[in-house]
C-alpha positions as CSV (number, residue, x, y, z in Angstrom):
1,X,78.6,-44.1,-120.3
2,X,76.4,-41.2,-121.4
3,X,78.3,-38.2,-122.4
4,X,81.3,-37.3,-120.2
5,X,79.7,-37.8,-116.7
6,X,80.0,-41.2,-115.0
7,X,76.6,-42.7,-113.7
8,X,75.8,-43.2,-110.1
9,X,74.1,-46.2,-108.5
10,X,71.9,-45.7,-105.4
11,X,69.7,-48.3,-103.8
12,X,68.9,-50.0,-107.1
13,X,68.4,-46.9,-109.3
14,X,71.1,-45.6,-111.9
15,X,71.4,-41.9,-112.3
16,X,72.9,-40.8,-115.5
17,X,73.6,-37.3,-116.9
18,X,73.8,-36.8,-120.5
19,X,76.4,-34.3,-122.0
20,X,73.4,-31.8,-122.5
21,X,72.9,-31.8,-118.7
22,X,69.6,-33.8,-118.5
23,X,69.3,-36.3,-115.7
24,X,67.9,-39.9,-116.6
25,X,66.9,-42.3,-113.7
26,X,66.5,-46.0,-114.4
27,X,65.9,-49.2,-112.5
28,X,69.2,-50.9,-112.3
29,X,67.7,-54.4,-112.5
30,X,65.1,-53.9,-115.4
31,X,66.4,-50.8,-117.3
32,X,63.0,-49.1,-117.2
33,X,62.8,-45.3,-116.6
34,X,61.9,-44.0,-113.0
35,X,60.1,-40.7,-113.1
36,X,60.8,-38.1,-115.9
37,X,64.2,-36.9,-117.2
38,X,65.1,-33.7,-115.2
39,X,66.6,-30.8,-117.1
40,X,69.3,-28.9,-115.2
41,X,70.5,-25.3,-115.4
42,X,73.4,-25.1,-118.0
43,X,73.9,-27.1,-121.1
44,X,77.1,-29.0,-120.6
45,X,77.8,-31.8,-118.0
46,X,81.3,-32.8,-117.6
47,X,81.7,-33.7,-113.9
48,X,80.4,-36.8,-112.3
49,X,77.6,-36.7,-109.6
50,X,78.4,-37.4,-105.8
51,X,75.9,-39.0,-103.4
52,X,76.1,-38.1,-99.6
53,X,73.7,-37.4,-96.8
54,X,70.8,-38.8,-99.0
55,X,71.2,-36.4,-101.7
56,X,72.7,-36.3,-105.2
57,X,75.1,-33.2,-105.8
58,X,75.9,-32.5,-109.5
59,X,77.5,-29.7,-111.5
60,X,77.0,-28.5,-115.0
61,X,79.8,-26.2,-116.2
62,X,77.7,-23.2,-115.1
63,X,75.6,-24.4,-112.0
64,X,75.3,-26.7,-109.3
65,X,72.4,-28.9,-108.1
66,X,71.2,-30.8,-105.1
67,X,68.6,-33.6,-105.6
68,X,66.8,-35.4,-103.0
69,X,65.8,-38.8,-103.9
70,X,62.0,-39.6,-103.8
71,X,60.1,-42.8,-104.6
72,X,59.0,-41.3,-108.0
73,X,62.5,-40.1,-109.0
74,X,64.1,-36.9,-107.6
75,X,63.1,-33.5,-106.4
76,X,65.5,-30.5,-107.2
77,X,66.3,-29.1,-103.6
78,X,68.7,-26.5,-104.5
79,X,70.3,-25.0,-107.6
80,X,72.9,-22.2,-107.9
81,X,74.2,-20.6,-111.1
82,X,77.9,-19.7,-110.9
83,X,79.9,-16.9,-112.3
84,X,81.4,-17.2,-115.6
85,X,84.9,-17.5,-114.3
86,X,83.7,-20.3,-111.9
87,X,83.2,-23.0,-114.6
88,X,83.0,-26.4,-113.2
89,X,84.7,-29.3,-115.0
90,X,85.6,-31.5,-112.2
91,X,83.3,-33.5,-109.8
92,X,82.1,-32.1,-106.5
93,X,84.3,-32.9,-103.7
94,X,83.1,-33.8,-100.0
95,X,85.5,-33.4,-97.1
96,X,85.1,-32.7,-93.5
97,X,81.4,-32.4,-93.9
98,X,81.6,-29.7,-96.6
99,X,81.1,-29.8,-100.2
100,X,83.6,-28.1,-102.6
101,X,83.2,-27.3,-106.4
102,X,86.4,-27.4,-108.2
103,X,86.2,-24.3,-110.6
104,X,88.4,-22.8,-113.2
105,X,89.2,-20.1,-110.7
106,X,89.3,-21.8,-107.2
107,X,87.6,-24.3,-105.0
108,X,84.1,-22.9,-104.0
109,X,82.2,-23.8,-101.0
110,X,78.7,-23.2,-102.3
111,X,76.6,-20.5,-100.1
112,X,79.7,-19.1,-98.3
113,X,82.2,-16.4,-99.2
114,X,85.6,-17.5,-100.5
115,X,87.7,-18.3,-97.4
116,X,90.6,-20.3,-96.3
117,X,89.1,-23.5,-94.7
118,X,90.5,-25.0,-91.4
119,X,91.4,-28.5,-92.0
120,X,93.2,-30.9,-89.8
121,X,96.9,-30.5,-89.6
122,X,99.1,-32.4,-91.8
123,X,100.6,-35.5,-89.9
124,X,104.2,-35.5,-89.2
125,X,106.5,-37.5,-91.6
126,X,108.6,-40.2,-90.1
127,X,112.0,-39.0,-89.5
128,X,115.0,-41.1,-91.0
129,X,118.0,-41.7,-88.8
130,X,121.3,-41.6,-90.3
131,X,123.0,-45.0,-91.0
132,X,126.0,-45.9,-88.6
133,X,129.2,-46.7,-90.0
134,X,128.8,-50.6,-88.8
135,X,125.3,-51.0,-89.8
136,X,124.6,-53.7,-92.4
137,X,123.2,-52.4,-95.6
138,X,119.4,-52.2,-95.7
139,X,119.1,-52.8,-99.6
140,X,121.2,-54.6,-102.1
141,X,120.4,-53.4,-105.5
142,X,121.6,-55.7,-108.4
143,X,122.5,-54.0,-111.7
144,X,121.2,-54.8,-114.3
145,X,117.8,-55.5,-112.8
146,X,116.6,-58.0,-115.7
147,X,118.8,-60.5,-117.6
148,X,117.7,-62.9,-120.3
149,X,119.5,-66.2,-120.0
150,X,119.1,-69.2,-122.3
151,X,118.7,-72.5,-120.7
152,X,122.0,-74.0,-119.7
153,X,123.9,-70.7,-119.8
154,X,125.1,-68.4,-117.1
155,X,125.3,-64.7,-116.5
156,X,127.7,-62.7,-114.5
157,X,126.3,-59.9,-112.4
158,X,129.0,-57.2,-111.4
159,X,128.6,-54.9,-108.5
160,X,128.0,-51.3,-109.7
161,X,130.8,-48.7,-109.6
162,X,129.6,-46.0,-107.2
């Protein structure tokens, strides 16, 4: 592992970011470099990159970057410097076709004003029905749960007082 960011393996290439926010690309089979190392905006890389829709999304603590994979390495498609209070230390999150950046202040959806997102409703939890007076017990718990017995000896298990 280089620095604090986890490497990303895509189509036989290993994309690694050092703690100084530089991207290194290596052939996973040979270890040979592919293209040049790519400097990013910012100087600290704590989050791990995410791959989706043919692109690599990566955040330094002060900016986010979108890389398109090319035959010679990557091309920086987009970058955005963040406000000081929006420091990113977590990895980008992809959900419902959107990318979120977990920052020190809130989850940020790049390119859009802060807003409450509309997600699918939370599924209903199963409803427990009360036990009837004549129903058999669903669980028998033996206390103590562990007993060490020497060969040839016996142990007596007592029903707990409730």
